[in-house]
N, C-alpha and C positions, 0 to 999 in steps of 0.2 A: 374480384379485388376489393379488399377492405377499405372502407372510407371513414376517416376519422372525423368525428364531430366534437368539438370542445365546448363545453358549457360550464366552465369553472372545474370544481373537483368531481362533478358527476359526469365527466366526459365519458362517452362510450364509443365503440367502434361497432360498425355492422359486422356480424359474425360472432359476437360474444366476447371478444377480447377487450380488456381494459385499454383505454386510450393511452395510459401511461406507458404501456409496453411498446406503443408505436411512436412516442415522442423521441426525438433525437437526444434530448437531455436526459431522459431515462435509460436509453440504450447506453449513453456514455457512462452513466452511473453504474450500470451492470458490469460494463467491461472493466471499469476502474475497480469496483468492488471485488469482482473475482480475481482480478490481477493482484491487488494488494493483500489478498488473502494468501494465494497460491505462491507468489514470489518470495515474500518473507519466510514462508514455511519451507519452501525449497532451499533458499540460500541458508537458512538456520540449520536445517537438517544436514546440508552439505558440509558445514563446519565440522561434522564428525566423521564424515567419510571421504571428503576431498576427491569427489567425482568430477566436479566441474573445474576445480583448481585448488592448489594449496593455499587456503586463505591465510595462513600464518605469515606469508611473504608481504602481505598488504599492511601489516602493523607497523606503524612508523616507529623508528628506533627511538625518537625523542619521547614517544608515549611509552614505549615498552620499558625504557629505563626506570620510569616511576611506578611501575606495577609492582604490587606485593607478590604476584604470582608469575609462573612461567608464561611465556607468550602463548603457547598452545592452549594452556589452561584459560587463559584470558579470552582466546578466540572461541573456545567451547562455551564460555559464558555468553559471549556475544551470539553465538547461535541460539542459545536458550532464549535470550532477549529477542531476537528476531523471530523466533517461532511464537513466542508470546504476543508479540505486536501483530502478527498475522492473525492469531486467534482473537485478539482484541478487536481488529477490524472486522472479523466475522460476526462478533457479538455486539459490538458497540461502534459502528463505522464512524459516527460523529467524533467520537474521542480517538478511536484507533488510527484513523487516517492522520490526525495531527501528531500523534505519537511517531508514526512511521516517518512522516515529513521531517520532524525534528531530529529523529535518529539518522535519517539520510544526511542531514546537514552535518551531524557529528562525523559521519563517514566521509563526507567531503572534505572536512577540515583535515582528517588523518590523511586522506589521499593527496592533498595539496602538500602536506609536509613531506611525502615521499617523492614528490614530482610526477604523480600519476594524473596529470591534468585532464587528459582525455576521458579517463574514468570518472574523475571528479565532476566534470561537466555532464556526463551521462547521468550520474547520481543526483546532481543538482536538478536536471530535468525530470527525473523520477520524483523528486521531492515536489515539484510544482503539480505533477499528476496527483500525488497523495493530498496536497492541500485543495486541488480541485475536487477530489472524492469527498474530502470533509465538507466542503461547501455544498456539493450535490446531495450529500446525505441529509442536510437539513430539510430537504424537500422529499427525498426518496427513502429515507431509512426504514420506512413502515414496511417494506417488503418489495418483491419483484413486481407485483400487480397493483400496488397501491401507492399512494403519495403519503408523506408524513401527515398531511392534513386529514387523510381518511382513516387513520388509525383509530 
């Protein structure tokens, strides 16, 4: 059984693993980091294929009326933005996580306009996770086995 010894940023674990890997905060960071890369990429890609759902039905008519393009075209652009946000999380989680969180607030606003309160609540919860990732990335964005202070 590995035993963690924490001595500041030079923490080590018997058996050769970095202590950061055994810390619950780092494990939470890794889960959120992977999730907020994969999920925006998957949702964005699905805007083109509609495997999960027909995303066009979630666009609020009050917003659609003001668009200079067709609803479907707009939703394709939304998909591109979501994929870009997922890639930004992968490259710069300190920035990308805030972008995803704010993007989710925009989605929540749209969902409230169409009365999808349950999905709005879920997406608001996801935004909290994105903001938690942004905060955790201040310490752990240096990589999976290092802390930001060790870079």
